[in-house]
C-alpha positions as CSV (number, residue, x, y, z in Angstrom):
1,M,54.9,-19.6,-191.5
2,D,58.5,-18.6,-191.0
3,K,60.7,-21.8,-191.0
4,K,63.7,-19.9,-189.8
5,K,61.8,-18.7,-186.7
6,L,60.6,-22.3,-186.2
7,I,64.2,-23.6,-186.3
8,K,65.4,-20.9,-184.0
9,L,62.6,-21.8,-181.5
10,I,63.5,-25.5,-181.7
11,A,67.2,-24.8,-181.2
12,E,66.3,-22.7,-178.1
13,Q,64.1,-25.5,-176.7
14,L,66.8,-28.0,-177.3
15,E,69.2,-25.9,-175.3
16,K,66.8,-25.8,-172.4
17,D,66.2,-29.5,-172.7
18,L,70.0,-30.1,-172.8
19,L,70.5,-28.0,-169.6
20,A,67.8,-30.0,-167.8
21,A,69.1,-33.3,-169.0
22,R,72.6,-32.5,-168.0
23,E,71.4,-31.5,-164.5
24,A,69.4,-34.8,-164.3
25,A,72.4,-36.8,-165.5
26,F,74.6,-35.2,-162.9
27,A,72.1,-35.8,-160.1
28,T,71.7,-39.5,-161.1
29,Y,75.4,-39.9,-161.3
30,Q,75.8,-38.5,-157.8
31,A,73.1,-40.8,-156.5
32,A,74.7,-43.8,-158.2
33,T,78.1,-43.1,-156.7
34,H,76.9,-41.9,-153.3
35,E,77.9,-44.0,-150.3
36,E,74.2,-44.7,-149.5
37,S,73.9,-46.5,-152.9
38,K,76.3,-49.2,-151.8
39,P,74.4,-52.5,-151.4
40,E,73.6,-53.5,-147.8
41,N,73.2,-57.2,-148.8
42,E,73.1,-59.3,-152.0
43,Y,69.4,-58.4,-152.7
44,D,69.9,-54.6,-152.4
45,T,69.8,-53.2,-156.0
46,R,69.5,-49.5,-155.3
47,G,73.1,-48.8,-156.5
48,L,72.6,-50.9,-159.6
49,E,69.3,-49.2,-160.4
50,A,70.8,-45.8,-159.9
51,S,73.7,-46.7,-162.3
52,Y,71.2,-47.8,-165.0
53,L,69.3,-44.5,-164.6
54,A,72.6,-42.5,-164.8
55,G,73.5,-44.4,-168.0
56,A,70.1,-43.6,-169.5
57,Q,70.4,-40.0,-168.5
58,S,73.8,-39.7,-170.2
59,K,72.5,-41.3,-173.3
60,R,69.6,-38.7,-173.4
61,V,72.1,-35.9,-173.0
62,A,74.0,-37.2,-176.1
63,E,70.8,-37.5,-178.1
64,I,69.9,-33.9,-177.3
65,E,73.4,-32.7,-178.1
66,E,73.2,-34.4,-181.5
67,L,69.9,-32.7,-182.3
68,A,71.1,-29.3,-181.1
69,F,74.1,-29.7,-183.4
70,I,71.8,-30.6,-186.4
71,Y,69.6,-27.5,-185.8
72,K,72.5,-25.1,-185.1
73,D,73.5,-24.9,-188.8
74,L,70.5,-26.4,-190.5
75,E,70.0,-25.3,-194.1
76,V,66.4,-25.3,-195.0
77,K,65.0,-25.7,-198.5
78,N,62.2,-23.3,-199.5
79,F,59.5,-25.4,-201.1
80,S,56.9,-24.4,-203.7
81,A,53.5,-26.0,-204.2
82,N,54.9,-28.0,-207.1
83,D,57.8,-29.5,-205.2
84,K,57.8,-32.9,-203.6
85,I,57.8,-33.2,-199.9
86,S,61.3,-34.0,-198.4
87,S,63.4,-33.2,-195.4
88,T,62.9,-29.6,-193.9
89,A,59.5,-29.3,-195.5
90,L,56.8,-27.5,-193.5
91,V,53.6,-29.1,-194.5
92,E,50.1,-27.9,-193.8
93,V,47.6,-30.8,-193.7
94,E,43.9,-31.3,-193.0
95,L,42.5,-34.3,-191.3
96,K,38.7,-34.5,-190.7
97,G,38.3,-30.7,-191.0
98,R,41.2,-30.0,-188.6
99,R,44.3,-28.2,-190.0
100,S,47.8,-28.8,-188.6
101,F,51.4,-28.3,-189.5
102,I,54.1,-31.0,-189.9
103,F,57.8,-30.3,-190.1
104,I,59.8,-33.1,-191.7
105,M,63.2,-33.7,-190.2
106,S,65.7,-36.6,-190.3
107,K,65.9,-36.8,-186.5
108,G,64.0,-35.5,-183.5
109,G,60.5,-36.6,-184.3
110,G,57.8,-36.2,-181.7
111,L,58.5,-32.7,-180.6
112,I,55.6,-30.2,-180.9
113,M,56.4,-26.5,-181.0
114,N,54.0,-23.6,-180.8
115,V,54.8,-20.8,-183.3
116,D,52.5,-17.8,-183.8
117,G,49.6,-19.7,-182.2
118,F,50.1,-22.8,-184.4
119,A,51.2,-26.2,-183.1
120,I,53.9,-27.7,-185.4
121,Q,54.7,-31.3,-185.0
122,I,58.1,-32.6,-186.0
123,V,58.1,-36.0,-187.7
124,T,60.8,-38.1,-189.3
125,P,60.6,-40.0,-192.6
126,T,60.6,-43.3,-190.6
127,S,57.3,-42.4,-188.8
128,P,54.1,-43.5,-190.4
129,L,53.0,-40.0,-191.2
130,G,56.5,-38.9,-192.4
131,E,56.7,-41.9,-194.7
132,A,53.3,-41.2,-196.1
133,L,54.1,-37.6,-196.8
134,L,57.4,-38.0,-198.5
135,G,57.3,-37.5,-202.2
136,L,53.8,-36.0,-202.3
137,K,52.8,-32.6,-203.4
138,V,50.2,-30.0,-202.5
139,G,46.7,-31.4,-203.3
140,D,47.8,-35.0,-202.8
141,V,46.4,-37.2,-199.9
142,A,48.7,-39.0,-197.5
143,V,47.2,-42.2,-196.3
144,V,48.3,-43.6,-192.9
145,E,47.1,-47.0,-192.0
146,N,47.2,-48.4,-188.4
147,G,45.4,-51.7,-188.3
148,D,41.8,-51.0,-189.1
149,N,42.3,-47.2,-188.6
150,V,42.9,-45.3,-191.8
151,R,43.7,-41.6,-191.8
152,E,43.8,-39.4,-194.9
153,Y,45.7,-36.2,-194.7
154,Q,44.9,-33.7,-197.4
155,I,48.1,-31.7,-198.2
156,L,47.1,-28.0,-198.2
157,S,50.4,-26.1,-198.5
158,L,54.1,-26.6,-198.5
159,S,56.9,-24.3,-197.6
């Protein structure tokens, strides 16, 4: 699996997301400041709700801009099977006979990218799976507990 290709695809996706978020932020700003958003009486909250939405959209734009900046000049470490898992590691794991790929990043968890027919999930060290994987090596088992539910991820490869 080519991590540089993965990072390029993530950066491209972030640029698309940023464009869509900026358009949404502009549209909600227009709605919040439009004459029709002015309250007709003391119980009319359309304008207030539109301004909250516009603020949230602006915050989302800033978050995506930060991620795009991170991925733009990201330096990735090439890991060997003997290395410990840390940030920028691409980890192949197996859970109940199903293989999947996990990309460890400091920010931007939750994104899933398809690369060469494989789904790659981005997780952060603060997520339960990211925390469980940090510091482990190929052959180790990452244990993630969620109440009574225990998942054991066998680490198959690292790059």
